[in-house]
C-alpha positions in Angstrom: 19.9 6.9 -23.8 19.0 3.3 -23.2 17.0 4.3 -20.0 14.9 6.8 -22.0 14.2 4.1 -24.6 13.2 1.7 -21.9 10.9 4.4 -20.4 9.3 5.1 -23.8 8.8 1.3 -24.2 7.3 1.1 -20.7 5.0 3.9 -21.5 3.9 2.3 -24.8 3.2 -1.0 -23.1 1.5 0.5 -20.1 3.9 -0.9 -17.6 4.7 2.3 -15.7 4.1 2.0 -12.0 3.0 5.1 -10.0 3.9 5.0 -6.3 3.4 7.7 -3.7 6.5 8.4 -1.6 5.8 7.4 2.0 8.1 10.2 3.2 7.2 13.3 1.2 4.0 12.3 -0.7 5.4 12.9 -4.2 4.0 10.7 -6.9 6.9 8.7 -8.6 6.8 6.6 -11.6 9.1 3.8 -12.7 9.1 0.9 -15.2 7.7 -2.3 -13.8 10.7 -4.0 -15.5 13.1 -2.4 -13.1 13.7 -3.6 -9.5 11.2 -1.7 -7.3 13.2 -2.3 -4.1 15.9 0.0 -5.5 13.4 2.8 -6.4 14.0 6.2 -4.9 11.8 9.2 -4.7 12.6 11.8 -7.3 11.8 14.6 -4.9 13.2 13.6 -1.5 15.6 10.8 -2.8 14.5 8.4 0.0 13.6 4.8 -0.7 10.0 4.3 -2.0 9.8 0.9 -0.3 11.0 0.1 3.2 9.0 -3.1 3.8 6.9 -1.7 6.6 3.5 -0.1 7.0 3.1 3.6 6.4 1.0 5.5 9.0 -1.2 8.0 7.2 -3.7 10.7 8.1 -6.7 11.5 6.0 -4.9 13.7 3.5 -2.1 11.2 3.0 -4.6 8.3 2.7 -6.4 10.2 -0.1 -3.0 10.9 -1.8 -2.1 7.2 -1.7 -5.5 6.0 -2.9 -5.4 8.3 -5.9 -1.7 8.3 -6.7 -0.7 4.6 -6.4 -1.2 2.1 -9.2 0.0 -0.8 -6.9 -2.6 -2.3 -4.6 -2.9 -0.9 -1.1 -3.5 -3.0 2.0 -5.0 -0.7 4.7 -5.3 -1.5 8.4 -8.0 0.6 10.1 -7.0 0.5 13.8 -7.0 2.4 17.1 -4.5 2.8 19.8 -6.9 1.7 22.5 -7.9 -1.5 20.7 -6.3 -4.7 22.1 -6.9 -6.9 19.0 -5.4 -4.0 16.8 -2.2 -4.0 19.0 -2.0 -7.8 18.8 -2.3 -7.8 15.0 0.2 -5.0 14.4 3.3 -7.2 14.4 1.6 -9.6 12.0 0.7 -6.7 9.7 4.3 -5.5 9.8 5.6 -9.0 8.9 3.1 -9.2 6.0 4.3 -5.8 4.8 7.9 -7.0 4.9 7.0 -10.0 2.8 4.7 -8.5 0.2 6.1 -5.0 -0.4 6.8 -3.7 -3.1 4.0 -5.7 -4.8 1.6 -4.0 -2.3 1.8 -0.8 -0.2 0.7 -1.3 3.4 -1.0 1.7 5.1 -2.2 2.2 8.7 -5.1 4.5 9.3 -5.9 5.4 13.0 -9.7 5.4 13.0 -9.8 7.9 15.8 -7.5 10.3 14.0 -9.2 9.9 10.6 -12.9 9.3 11.4 -14.1 10.7 8.1 -12.0 8.1 6.2 -13.4 5.3 8.4 -16.9 6.6 7.9 -16.4 6.8 4.1 -15.8 3.1 4.0 -18.3 2.1 6.6 -15.7 0.8 9.1 -17.8 -0.3 12.1 -15.3 -2.6 13.8 -11.5 -2.6 14.2 -9.2 -3.9 13.2 -10.5 -4.0 9.6 -8.2 -4.6 6.7 -9.2 -3.3 3.2 -7.5 -3.9 -0.1 -7.7 -1.1 -2.7 -6.6 -1.1 -6.3 -6.6 2.0 -8.5 -8.7 3.9 -5.9 -11.4 1.3 -5.5 -12.1 -1.2 -2.6 -11.4 -4.8 -3.7 -11.8 -6.7 -0.4 -12.5 -6.2 3.3 -11.9 -8.3 6.4 -12.9 -7.4 10.0 -11.1 -8.9 12.9 -7.5 -9.6 13.9 -5.5 -12.1 11.8 -2.0 -13.6 12.2 0.7 -13.2 9.6 -0.3 -16.3 7.7 -3.9 -15.4 7.4 -3.0 -11.8 6.3 -0.7 -13.1 3.6 -3.3 -15.7 2.4 -6.1 -13.0 2.4 -4.0 -10.5 0.4 -2.8 -13.1 -2.1 -6.4 -14.5 -2.5 -7.6 -11.0 -3.5 -4.6 -9.8 -5.5 -6.1 -7.6 -8.3 -3.0 -7.3 -10.4 -1.8 -9.9 -12.9 1.9 -8.8 -12.7 3.8 -6.6 -10.3 7.0 -4.7 -10.0 10.1 -6.9 -9.5 11.5 -7.1 -6.0 
């Protein structure tokens, strides 16, 4: 009963967080006052946050863009790109540090050319930050972990976030 009262209060104050499951694609909601690291998908029951980037195709990208209320950090990359390969471990470390406040996605530009074209991706790697479906910031070129963290934090569009 206390949980339903908390959910009603969260709904009233607008503090419900919507997160797309990285495993099955179901949209989940939970109160921002609850620990996000413990959140599990209501459909597949797997963890909603694993602290690592989620590789997505065009359909999954669109699902995340429209279904998440947390900011998304998207790495547009390609398997043949040397700087993309060099940046991948730094992107993973940034995901481990910043999730669940942000969801980290990886879009293979060769596998999802329509997504890359939609956002005018002309060089890779390119990082883009999205919030509630809209682009917030963009950076082309490889970055180390510290620069990724600083860039994401500098462009953080949300005043508060789910607890870790």
